[in-house]
C-alpha positions as CSV (number, residue, x, y, z in Angstrom):
1,X,-21.3,20.8,41.9
2,X,-18.0,22.8,42.4
3,X,-15.4,22.9,39.6
4,X,-11.7,23.8,40.2
5,X,-9.9,26.4,38.2
6,X,-7.8,25.4,35.2
7,X,-6.4,27.4,32.3
8,X,-5.4,26.9,28.6
9,X,-2.2,28.6,27.4
10,X,-1.5,28.8,23.7
11,X,2.1,29.1,22.3
12,X,1.4,32.7,21.3
13,X,0.7,33.6,24.9
14,X,-3.1,33.7,24.7
15,X,-4.6,32.5,28.0
16,X,-8.1,31.2,28.7
17,X,-9.3,30.7,32.3
18,X,-11.9,28.1,32.8
19,X,-13.1,25.3,35.0
20,X,-11.8,21.7,35.2
21,X,-14.3,18.9,34.6
22,X,-11.9,16.1,33.8
23,X,-8.8,14.6,35.3
24,X,-7.1,17.1,37.7
25,X,-3.7,17.4,36.0
26,X,-1.7,19.4,33.5
27,X,-0.8,18.4,30.0
28,X,0.8,19.8,26.8
29,X,0.1,19.0,23.1
30,X,-1.1,20.5,19.8
31,X,-4.3,22.5,20.0
32,X,-6.8,21.7,17.2
33,X,-10.5,22.2,16.7
34,X,-13.4,20.1,15.4
35,X,-16.7,21.7,14.2
36,X,-18.9,18.6,14.4
37,X,-22.2,18.9,16.3
38,X,-22.2,15.3,17.6
39,X,-19.8,12.4,18.0
40,X,-17.6,13.2,20.9
41,X,-17.3,9.6,22.1
42,X,-16.1,8.6,18.6
43,X,-13.7,11.6,18.3
44,X,-12.1,11.1,21.7
45,X,-11.3,7.5,20.9
46,X,-10.1,8.2,17.4
47,X,-6.3,7.4,17.3
48,X,-5.8,10.3,14.8
49,X,-6.1,12.7,17.7
50,X,-3.1,11.2,19.5
51,X,-1.1,14.0,21.2
52,X,-3.7,16.7,20.5
53,X,-5.7,19.1,22.8
54,X,-9.1,19.0,21.1
55,X,-11.4,22.0,21.0
56,X,-15.0,21.2,20.3
57,X,-16.8,24.2,18.7
58,X,-20.4,23.0,19.3
59,X,-21.5,25.0,22.4
60,X,-23.1,22.1,24.4
61,X,-21.1,19.0,25.1
62,X,-21.8,16.1,27.5
63,X,-25.6,16.1,27.2
64,X,-25.8,12.5,25.9
65,X,-23.1,11.1,28.2
66,X,-20.8,8.2,27.2
67,X,-22.1,4.8,25.9
68,X,-21.5,1.4,27.3
69,X,-18.5,-0.7,26.4
70,X,-20.5,-3.3,24.5
71,X,-18.4,-5.5,22.0
72,X,-19.1,-7.1,18.7
73,X,-16.5,-9.0,16.6
74,X,-14.1,-8.2,19.5
75,X,-14.5,-4.5,18.8
76,X,-16.3,-1.9,21.0
77,X,-19.6,-1.1,19.2
78,X,-19.8,2.6,20.1
79,X,-16.2,3.7,20.1
80,X,-13.4,4.0,17.5
81,X,-10.7,2.2,19.6
82,X,-10.3,0.6,23.0
83,X,-9.2,3.8,24.8
84,X,-9.1,7.6,24.6
85,X,-6.4,9.2,22.5
86,X,-6.8,12.9,22.9
87,X,-4.4,14.7,25.4
88,X,-7.1,17.0,26.7
89,X,-10.6,18.4,25.9
90,X,-11.7,22.0,25.6
91,X,-15.4,23.0,25.5
92,X,-17.6,25.9,26.0
93,X,-20.5,24.6,28.1
94,X,-20.3,21.2,29.9
95,X,-23.5,19.4,30.6
96,X,-23.0,17.3,33.7
97,X,-26.6,16.1,33.4
98,X,-26.9,13.6,30.5
99,X,-29.7,11.7,28.9
100,X,-29.5,8.9,26.3
101,X,-30.8,5.4,26.1
102,X,-27.2,4.1,25.7
103,X,-25.4,6.3,28.2
104,X,-23.5,4.6,31.0
105,X,-21.6,7.6,32.6
106,X,-21.0,11.3,32.3
107,X,-18.3,12.7,30.0
108,X,-16.5,14.2,33.0
109,X,-16.3,10.9,34.8
110,X,-15.1,9.2,31.6
111,X,-12.3,11.8,31.3
112,X,-11.3,11.4,35.0
113,X,-11.3,7.6,34.7
114,X,-8.9,7.8,31.7
115,X,-6.8,10.6,33.2
116,X,-7.6,13.2,30.5
117,X,-7.8,16.8,31.6
118,X,-10.8,18.9,30.5
119,X,-11.6,22.6,30.6
120,X,-15.0,24.3,30.1
121,X,-16.5,27.8,30.5
122,X,-14.0,29.2,27.9
123,X,-14.7,31.1,24.7
124,X,-14.2,28.3,22.1
125,X,-15.3,30.6,19.3
126,X,-12.3,32.9,20.1
127,X,-9.9,30.0,20.4
128,X,-11.1,28.7,17.0
129,X,-10.7,32.1,15.4
130,X,-7.1,32.3,16.7
131,X,-6.3,28.9,15.3
132,X,-7.8,29.7,11.9
133,X,-5.9,33.0,11.7
134,X,-2.5,31.7,13.1
135,X,-2.8,28.0,12.4
136,X,-2.7,25.0,14.8
137,X,-0.6,25.9,17.8
138,X,1.0,24.1,20.7
139,X,-0.6,24.6,24.0
140,X,-1.0,23.5,27.6
141,X,-3.7,22.9,30.1
142,X,-2.3,24.1,33.4
143,X,-3.9,22.9,36.7
144,X,-2.9,24.4,40.0
145,X,-0.1,26.3,38.3
146,X,1.8,23.0,37.6
147,X,2.9,23.9,34.1
148,X,4.1,20.9,32.0
149,X,7.0,21.1,29.6
150,X,6.4,22.0,25.9
151,X,5.4,19.1,23.7
152,X,5.1,18.9,19.9
153,X,3.5,15.5,19.0
154,X,4.4,16.0,15.4
155,X,8.0,15.4,16.2
156,X,7.2,11.8,17.3
157,X,6.2,8.7,15.3
158,X,2.7,8.7,16.7
159,X,1.7,5.9,14.4
160,X,4.0,3.5,16.3
161,X,2.3,4.5,19.5
162,X,-1.3,3.7,18.4
163,X,-0.8,0.8,16.0
164,X,-1.7,-2.7,17.1
165,X,1.1,-4.6,18.7
166,X,0.6,-8.0,16.9
167,X,-1.3,-9.6,14.1
168,X,-5.0,-10.1,14.7
169,X,-7.7,-11.7,12.5
170,X,-11.4,-10.7,12.3
171,X,-14.2,-12.5,10.5
172,X,-14.3,-15.5,8.1
173,X,-15.3,-14.0,4.8
174,X,-14.3,-15.0,1.3
175,X,-12.1,-11.9,0.6
176,X,-8.9,-11.6,2.6
177,X,-8.1,-8.0,3.4
178,X,-4.7,-7.1,4.8
179,X,-5.2,-4.1,7.0
180,X,-2.1,-2.1,7.8
181,X,-3.0,-0.5,11.1
182,X,-1.6,3.0,11.4
183,X,-4.2,3.9,14.0
184,X,-7.3,2.4,12.5
185,X,-10.8,3.5,13.5
186,X,-13.0,0.5,14.4
187,X,-15.7,1.5,12.0
188,X,-13.4,0.8,9.1
189,X,-13.1,-2.8,10.3
190,X,-16.9,-3.0,10.8
191,X,-17.5,-1.8,7.2
192,X,-15.0,-4.3,5.8
193,X,-16.6,-7.2,7.8
194,X,-20.0,-6.3,6.5
195,X,-18.7,-7.1,3.0
196,X,-17.9,-10.8,3.4
197,X,-14.3,-10.3,4.3
198,X,-11.6,-11.8,6.6
199,X,-9.7,-8.8,8.0
200,X,-6.0,-9.4,8.9
201,X,-5.0,-6.5,11.0
202,X,-1.2,-6.0,11.3
203,X,1.1,-3.4,12.8
204,X,2.2,-0.4,10.8
205,X,5.7,-1.8,10.3
206,X,4.7,-5.4,9.4
207,X,6.4,-7.2,6.6
208,X,3.4,-7.5,4.2
209,X,5.5,-9.6,1.7
210,X,4.9,-12.6,4.0
211,X,1.1,-12.3,3.8
212,X,-1.4,-13.7,1.3
213,X,-4.3,-11.3,0.7
214,X,-6.8,-10.3,-1.9
215,X,-6.8,-6.6,-1.1
216,X,-4.5,-4.2,0.9
217,X,-6.0,-1.5,3.1
218,X,-4.0,1.4,4.6
219,X,-5.8,3.0,7.6
220,X,-6.0,6.4,9.1
221,X,-3.7,7.5,11.9
222,X,-2.0,10.5,13.6
223,X,0.9,12.8,12.9
224,X,3.3,13.4,10.1
225,X,3.2,10.7,7.5
226,X,6.9,11.2,6.7
227,X,7.6,9.5,10.1
228,X,6.5,6.2,8.7
229,X,9.4,5.2,6.4
230,X,8.8,1.4,6.9
231,X,5.2,1.7,5.8
232,X,6.1,3.9,2.8
233,X,8.7,1.4,1.7
234,X,6.2,-1.5,2.0
235,X,3.7,0.3,-0.1
236,X,6.3,1.1,-2.8
237,X,6.9,-2.7,-3.1
238,X,3.2,-3.4,-3.1
239,X,2.8,-1.1,-6.1
240,X,4.7,-3.6,-8.2
241,X,1.8,-6.0,-8.0
242,X,-1.8,-5.8,-9.2
243,X,-3.5,-6.5,-5.9
244,X,-6.1,-3.8,-5.1
245,X,-5.2,-1.1,-2.6
246,X,-7.4,1.3,-0.7
247,X,-6.2,4.0,1.7
248,X,-8.0,6.4,4.0
249,X,-6.8,9.6,5.6
250,X,-3.2,9.0,6.7
251,X,-3.4,6.0,4.3
252,X,-3.9,8.5,1.5
253,X,-0.8,10.4,2.4
254,X,1.3,7.3,2.8
255,X,0.2,6.0,-0.6
256,X,1.2,9.3,-2.1
257,X,4.6,9.3,-0.5
258,X,5.2,5.7,-1.6
259,X,4.3,6.8,-5.2
260,X,6.9,9.6,-5.0
261,X,4.6,12.6,-4.3
262,X,5.0,15.0,-1.4
263,X,2.9,16.0,1.6
264,X,2.7,19.1,3.7
265,X,1.1,20.3,7.0
266,X,-2.1,22.2,6.7
267,X,-2.5,25.6,8.4
268,X,-5.2,24.2,10.8
269,X,-6.4,21.0,9.3
270,X,-9.8,19.6,8.4
271,X,-11.8,18.3,11.4
272,X,-15.5,18.2,11.0
273,X,-18.5,16.2,9.6
274,X,-19.5,18.6,6.8
275,X,-16.5,18.9,4.4
276,X,-17.7,19.1,0.8
277,X,-15.6,17.3,-1.8
278,X,-15.9,17.0,-5.6
279,X,-15.2,13.8,-7.5
280,X,-12.7,14.9,-10.1
281,X,-14.0,14.8,-13.7
282,X,-17.6,14.7,-12.6
283,X,-20.2,17.1,-11.2
284,X,-20.7,14.8,-8.1
285,X,-20.1,16.4,-4.7
286,X,-20.3,14.7,-1.4
287,X,-20.4,15.8,2.3
288,X,-17.7,14.0,4.2
289,X,-16.3,13.4,7.7
290,X,-12.6,14.4,8.1
291,X,-9.8,14.5,10.7
292,X,-6.4,15.3,9.4
293,X,-3.6,17.9,9.7
294,X,-1.6,17.0,6.6
295,X,-2.3,16.8,2.9
296,X,-0.9,15.7,-0.5
297,X,0.6,18.3,-2.8
298,X,-1.4,17.6,-6.0
299,X,1.3,19.1,-8.2
300,X,3.7,16.5,-6.9
301,X,1.7,13.5,-8.0
302,X,3.9,11.4,-10.5
303,X,3.0,10.1,-13.9
304,X,0.3,7.4,-13.6
305,X,-1.5,9.0,-10.7
306,X,-4.2,11.7,-10.5
307,X,-6.4,13.4,-7.9
308,X,-9.7,11.5,-7.2
309,X,-11.4,14.1,-5.0
310,X,-10.8,17.8,-4.3
311,X,-12.0,19.8,-1.3
312,X,-14.5,22.4,-2.4
313,X,-13.6,24.8,0.4
314,X,-9.8,25.1,-0.2
315,X,-9.0,23.0,-3.3
316,X,-6.8,20.6,-1.3
317,X,-6.4,17.0,-2.2
318,X,-9.0,14.6,-0.9
319,X,-7.9,11.4,-2.6
320,X,-6.0,10.0,-5.6
321,X,-6.1,7.0,-7.9
322,X,-3.8,5.1,-10.2
323,X,-4.6,5.3,-13.9
324,X,-4.0,1.7,-14.8
325,X,-3.9,-0.3,-11.5
326,X,-6.7,-0.8,-8.9
327,X,-5.1,1.6,-6.3
328,X,-7.1,4.5,-4.9
329,X,-7.4,6.5,-1.6
330,X,-9.4,9.2,0.1
331,X,-8.4,11.9,2.5
332,X,-11.8,11.9,4.1
333,X,-13.5,9.1,6.1
334,X,-16.0,7.1,4.0
335,X,-16.8,5.0,7.1
336,X,-17.8,8.3,8.9
337,X,-18.1,7.6,12.6
338,X,-19.5,10.0,13.4
339,X,-20.6,11.8,10.4
340,X,-22.4,11.4,7.0
341,X,-22.3,8.1,5.1
342,X,-22.5,9.7,1.6
343,X,-19.3,8.0,0.5
344,X,-19.6,4.5,2.1
345,X,-20.0,3.1,-1.4
346,X,-16.2,3.4,-1.8
347,X,-15.9,0.2,0.3
348,X,-18.0,-1.5,-2.4
349,X,-15.7,-0.1,-5.1
350,X,-12.8,-1.7,-3.2
351,X,-14.5,-5.0,-3.0
352,X,-15.5,-4.8,-6.7
353,X,-11.8,-4.3,-7.5
354,X,-10.9,-7.3,-5.5
355,X,-13.6,-9.5,-7.2
356,X,-12.4,-8.3,-10.7
357,X,-8.8,-9.0,-9.7
358,X,-9.6,-12.5,-8.7
359,X,-11.4,-13.3,-12.0
360,X,-8.5,-11.9,-14.0
361,X,-5.9,-13.8,-12.1
C-alpha cells in the first residue's frame, strides 16, 4: 500500500514530515495530545475535540479498526456522538490491518469517509514533549503544499457548533433529567438512562425556565467556557432553586462561572485515561478519564462553594460542590468512555440528591 506525503507544521515552526492515511486535504487547528492506550473511536467522536488536531501518544493505532454503527435508545452504541469532531489525527505507527470482533472498517477508511486528514510515521513523542514544554499550539496538516489559513478554534463558540439543534427526549423513567447539551458524550446519556430516568436533551442556549425537571445536568463540550454567556446566565438563575445540579467537564467550568468564579486555559490540558484525583477532605483517590484544556481557579470560588476533587499531578481543580444546596460537578469524566469507571458512582449520588429533593418537596 502506498501512502502520499503530508506534513505537520506547528506555530513555532517545528515541522514533521509523514505519510497520509486519511482524507487527502489540508487543515488547521489547535494541536493537543492524548496519552490513552485505547479508545480512539470514542475520542474521535468526542465533541470536546472540536477544532483540534489530535496527537495520540500510544505507538500503535488502528489495530482494532472501527466498530459498527449499531444504535440503542437512538444513540450509537460504540461512539460518543453521531460523527467525528477532530480536525485531524496524528499518530506514530498506523496499522492498516485490523482485528476485532466488532470492527467494520479500517481507521484510515473511516477518516477518508469523514474527510478528516491523518498523518503517521512521525515522532509523536517529540511532538508531545514540545507541547508539554511550550503548551498547546496551533498547527496545520499540509497536503501537497496546499497550506490552509491559520485557525484558532478557541476564538469561536464551539459549543454552538456541536450542541443539539432541538429538544429531544430519551427514555421513560421516573426521574426527569434536563440535560443542557454543550457537546454531550453519548455515554453520559447511557449512564443516566440506566438509572430510571427520562432524559430531556436541550440545546446549550435553551430557556430552561420553561421546563419541568427533577435534576439539571450540564454536559461536557469544547472550547473556552466564557464563550457561553447564555448558558452561564441560565445556571445563575437555576442556583436560586433547590433542584439538584450535576456538571461534567465543561459543565464544571460553566457552573463555576455562573457562581462567580473564574476559569483559565491550561498550558497543555489533561487528556488521558489515567489522571489521579483526590476527593477533598478524604484520603480517597481515583483514576479518571479526562479531556479538557481549561480549568477553574480554586482561589476564585465564592462563599458557599468549595473544591470537591483536586488533581494529584498538578493540584488543579477537578470538581466543586455547594455547601448547602445539592449542586456539584467534576472536571473529569465519571462516565469514562473510554477509560476507568472508578467514579461512575457519582451518577448514583446525583440520583440520590434527586430522590431526597423529591421527598423534601
